C-alpha positions as CSV (number, residue, x, y, z in Angstrom):
1,X,21.8,99.9,57.0
2,X,22.1,97.0,59.4
3,X,23.5,94.5,56.7
4,X,26.2,97.0,55.7
5,X,27.3,97.4,59.4
6,X,27.4,93.6,59.7
7,X,29.6,93.4,56.6
8,X,32.0,96.0,58.0
9,X,32.3,93.9,61.2
10,X,33.4,90.7,59.4
11,X,37.0,91.7,58.7
12,X,37.4,92.9,62.3
13,X,35.9,89.7,63.6
14,X,38.3,87.7,61.4
15,X,41.3,89.7,62.5
16,X,40.3,89.1,66.2
17,X,39.9,85.4,65.5
18,X,43.4,85.1,63.9
19,X,44.9,87.1,66.7
20,X,43.3,84.9,69.3
21,X,44.6,81.7,67.6
22,X,48.1,83.2,67.4
23,X,48.0,84.2,71.1
24,X,46.8,80.7,72.0
25,X,49.7,79.2,70.0
26,X,52.2,81.4,71.8
27,X,50.7,80.4,75.1
28,X,50.9,76.7,74.3
29,X,54.5,77.0,73.1
30,X,55.8,79.2,75.9
31,X,53.7,79.1,79.0
32,X,51.5,76.0,79.1
33,X,52.1,73.5,81.9
34,X,54.8,71.0,80.8
35,X,52.4,68.1,80.6
36,X,49.6,70.0,78.9
37,X,50.6,70.0,75.2
38,X,53.2,67.7,73.7
39,X,56.6,66.8,74.8
40,X,58.1,69.6,77.0
41,X,61.6,69.0,75.8
42,X,60.7,69.2,72.1
43,X,58.7,72.3,72.8
44,X,61.8,73.9,74.4
45,X,63.8,72.9,71.4
46,X,61.3,74.5,69.1
47,X,61.4,77.7,71.2
48,X,65.1,77.9,70.7
49,X,64.7,77.3,67.0
50,X,62.1,80.1,66.7
51,X,64.3,82.5,68.7
52,X,67.4,81.8,66.6
53,X,65.5,82.1,63.4
54,X,64.1,85.5,64.5
55,X,67.6,86.8,65.4
56,X,69.1,85.5,62.2
57,X,66.4,87.1,60.1
58,X,67.2,90.4,61.7
59,X,70.9,89.9,61.1
60,X,71.6,89.8,64.8
61,X,74.3,87.6,66.4
62,X,73.0,84.5,68.1
63,X,73.5,84.4,71.9
64,X,76.8,82.9,72.7
65,X,78.5,83.8,69.5
66,X,82.2,84.7,70.2
67,X,83.7,87.9,68.8
68,X,84.4,86.8,65.3
69,X,86.3,90.0,64.4
70,X,89.2,89.2,66.6
71,X,90.1,85.6,65.7
72,X,93.8,86.2,65.8
73,X,93.8,87.6,69.3
74,X,91.5,84.9,70.5
75,X,93.9,82.2,69.2
76,X,96.8,84.0,70.8
77,X,95.1,84.1,74.1
78,X,94.8,80.3,74.0
79,X,98.4,79.8,72.9
80,X,97.2,78.5,69.5
81,X,98.0,79.3,65.9
82,X,96.0,79.0,62.7
83,X,96.6,75.6,61.1
84,X,96.7,73.6,64.3
85,X,94.8,70.3,64.2
86,X,91.2,70.5,65.2
87,X,88.3,68.4,66.5
88,X,84.6,69.1,66.5
89,X,81.9,68.2,69.0
90,X,78.2,68.9,68.5
91,X,75.5,68.9,71.2
92,X,71.9,69.0,69.8
93,X,70.0,69.8,72.9
94,X,72.3,72.6,73.9
95,X,72.5,74.0,70.3
96,X,76.3,74.1,70.6
97,X,79.2,73.3,68.4
98,X,82.6,73.1,70.1
99,X,85.8,73.5,68.2
100,X,88.9,72.0,69.9
101,X,92.5,72.7,68.8
102,X,95.8,70.9,69.5
103,X,98.3,72.3,71.9
104,X,101.1,70.5,73.7
105,X,99.9,67.1,72.5
106,X,96.3,67.4,73.7
107,X,93.2,69.0,72.4
108,X,91.9,72.2,74.1
109,X,88.5,73.7,73.7
110,X,89.1,76.9,71.7
111,X,85.5,78.1,71.1
112,X,81.9,77.2,71.4
113,X,79.5,78.4,68.7
114,X,75.7,78.5,68.8
115,X,73.9,76.2,66.3
116,X,71.2,78.3,64.6
117,X,69.1,75.3,63.6
118,X,69.0,71.5,63.4
119,X,66.0,69.5,62.3
120,X,64.0,66.6,63.8
121,X,64.2,65.3,67.3
122,X,66.8,64.0,69.7
123,X,68.0,60.7,68.2
124,X,70.0,59.4,65.2
125,X,69.2,59.7,61.6
126,X,67.5,56.5,60.3
127,X,66.5,57.0,56.6
128,X,66.5,59.4,53.7
129,X,63.8,62.0,54.2
130,X,63.3,61.6,57.9
131,X,64.8,65.1,58.4
132,X,66.8,63.8,61.4
133,X,70.3,65.3,62.0
134,X,72.8,62.4,62.5
135,X,74.4,61.4,65.8
136,X,77.6,59.4,66.2
137,X,81.3,59.6,65.4
138,X,82.5,60.8,62.0
139,X,85.6,62.0,60.2
140,X,86.0,64.8,57.7
141,X,88.8,65.1,55.2
142,X,89.5,67.6,52.4
143,X,87.2,66.1,49.8
144,X,84.3,66.6,52.2
145,X,84.8,70.4,52.3
146,X,82.6,72.5,50.0
147,X,83.6,76.2,49.4
148,X,80.8,76.7,46.9
149,X,77.9,75.5,49.0
150,X,74.5,77.1,48.5
151,X,74.7,77.7,52.3
152,X,77.9,79.9,52.0
153,X,80.4,77.2,53.2
154,X,79.8,73.6,54.3
155,X,81.5,70.3,55.2
156,X,79.9,66.9,54.9
157,X,80.1,65.0,58.3
158,X,80.4,61.7,56.5
159,X,77.0,60.1,57.1
160,X,76.5,57.2,56.8
161,X,79.6,55.8,58.5
162,X,80.3,52.1,59.1
163,X,77.9,52.0,62.1
164,X,75.1,53.6,60.2
165,X,75.6,51.3,57.2
166,X,75.6,48.2,59.5
167,X,72.1,49.3,60.7
168,X,70.8,50.0,57.2
169,X,70.6,53.8,57.8
170,X,70.4,55.9,54.7
171,X,70.9,59.5,53.8
172,X,73.5,61.7,52.1
173,X,74.9,65.3,52.1
174,X,74.4,65.8,55.8
175,X,76.3,69.0,56.4
176,X,77.5,71.6,58.8
177,X,76.8,74.8,56.9
178,X,75.8,78.4,57.0
179,X,72.3,79.9,57.1
180,X,69.6,79.1,59.5
181,X,67.6,76.3,57.7
182,X,68.0,72.6,58.1
183,X,66.7,69.4,56.7
184,X,69.0,67.0,58.5
185,X,72.0,69.4,58.7
186,X,73.5,71.7,61.3
187,X,73.1,75.3,60.3
188,X,75.5,77.8,61.9
189,X,74.7,81.2,60.2
190,X,77.1,82.5,57.6
191,X,79.3,84.5,59.9
192,X,79.9,81.6,62.2
193,X,80.5,79.0,59.5
194,X,83.0,81.5,58.0
195,X,85.2,81.3,61.1
196,X,84.8,77.5,61.4
197,X,85.7,77.2,57.7
198,X,88.9,79.2,58.2
199,X,90.0,77.0,61.1
200,X,89.1,73.7,59.6
201,X,90.6,74.3,56.1
202,X,93.8,75.7,57.6
203,X,94.1,72.6,59.8
204,X,93.7,70.3,56.8
205,X,96.0,72.4,54.5
206,X,98.8,72.5,57.1
207,X,99.6,68.8,56.6
208,X,99.4,68.3,60.3
209,X,96.2,66.2,60.1
210,X,94.6,64.3,57.2
211,X,91.1,64.4,58.7
212,X,89.4,65.6,61.8
213,X,86.9,63.9,64.0
214,X,83.3,65.1,64.5
215,X,81.6,63.8,67.6
216,X,77.8,64.4,67.5
217,X,75.7,63.8,70.6
218,X,72.1,64.4,71.5
219,X,73.1,66.3,74.7
220,X,76.0,66.3,77.1
221,X,76.2,62.6,78.1
222,X,76.3,62.9,81.9
223,X,74.8,60.1,83.9
224,X,72.2,62.7,85.1
225,X,71.1,63.5,81.5
226,X,71.1,59.8,80.5
227,X,68.8,59.1,83.5
228,X,66.4,61.8,82.4
229,X,66.2,60.1,79.0
230,X,66.2,56.5,80.2
231,X,62.8,55.8,78.7
232,X,63.9,56.8,75.2
233,X,64.1,54.0,72.5
234,X,67.6,55.4,71.8
235,X,69.1,55.0,75.3
236,X,71.2,51.9,74.4
237,X,72.6,53.7,71.4
238,X,73.4,56.8,73.5
239,X,75.1,54.7,76.1
240,X,77.3,53.3,73.4
241,X,78.2,56.9,72.4
242,X,79.0,57.7,76.1
243,X,81.9,55.2,76.0
244,X,83.7,57.4,73.3
245,X,82.5,60.6,75.0
246,X,84.1,59.5,78.3
247,X,87.4,58.5,76.7
248,X,87.8,62.0,75.2
249,X,86.7,63.6,78.4
250,X,89.5,61.6,80.2
251,X,92.6,62.4,78.1
252,X,91.5,65.0,75.5
253,X,92.6,62.9,72.6
254,X,90.1,61.5,70.0
255,X,89.2,57.9,70.8
256,X,90.0,55.2,68.3
257,X,86.6,54.2,66.8
258,X,85.6,51.1,64.9
259,X,82.5,49.0,64.4
260,X,82.2,45.4,65.6
261,X,79.0,43.4,64.8
262,X,77.0,46.6,64.4
263,X,78.2,48.3,67.6
264,X,80.6,51.1,68.2
265,X,83.9,49.9,69.7
266,X,86.1,52.5,71.3
267,X,89.7,52.5,72.5
268,X,91.6,55.2,74.3
269,X,93.3,57.5,71.8
270,X,97.0,57.6,71.9
271,X,97.8,60.3,69.4
272,X,96.0,63.4,68.0
273,X,95.5,61.6,64.6
274,X,92.3,59.9,63.7
275,X,91.5,57.1,61.3
276,X,88.4,56.7,59.2
277,X,85.7,54.7,61.0
278,X,85.5,51.2,59.5
279,X,84.1,47.8,60.3
280,X,86.6,45.9,62.5
281,X,87.7,42.4,61.9
282,X,86.1,41.2,65.1
283,X,87.6,38.2,66.9
284,X,85.4,35.8,68.8
285,X,86.7,37.3,72.0
286,X,85.5,40.7,70.8
287,X,82.1,39.3,69.9
288,X,81.8,37.7,73.3
289,X,82.8,40.9,75.2
290,X,80.4,42.9,73.0
291,X,77.5,40.6,73.8
292,X,78.3,41.0,77.5
293,X,78.3,44.8,77.2
294,X,75.0,44.8,75.3
295,X,73.3,42.8,78.0
296,X,74.4,45.3,80.6
297,X,72.9,48.3,78.7
């Protein structure tokens, strides 16, 4: 009889072991001291991903989702109309996509949407297959919009741009799309991308803008946040992005963006229109000034 009793205990012992491992994983992910297991910021990012995935799987709205059923009244409350030019800003760490719309010659933040998932870590995309979501300044025109995406709706952010190409960065089909799965893209859930799609396609179809700017940042580029990440190998790149970030924060118009000797070059935006981001015909004076700025980073 003793051997049979031992055999019956094996499944119970196995289940207890699996449960203990699971509980240990939950503890390490959620409650362990910040310096105990891995990078605390990446662990926090992973927690948000897990929570968003769980809500999406249960068909629940993500926290922070606006009331998607009353788009017309939300537009009216901001003094906006469907078809007004738009601008997009993405913040990885905050899991937020902002959609800005033009009113009275300046862009105004219309809505902030939760990003369900983005892959990789804070930092730019470097090469095909690294699963990093891109960071930088991009433009989107009609040919980059995909109404038949496998992820409900999508638009291609335009990676690689002239800056990425100058640094040999590779990759393709980096999208903002529906669903809650990502391998280098920004996944918004189907309901959220549905509203974003309606606003972006209306803006492009209205004839009021040929393309819209997409600004992608690792986090909100305050001096405090940059100081927290001062040891990152990407800090010089992020300080370049801050130049464009600050220009938009100053006058709410998209900055003029070009690339000079492998570095972003920003000028204050004068109109709501944006041009494609191209390599500039740098003068010697530009190169000298750029060298001075690089030394100061």
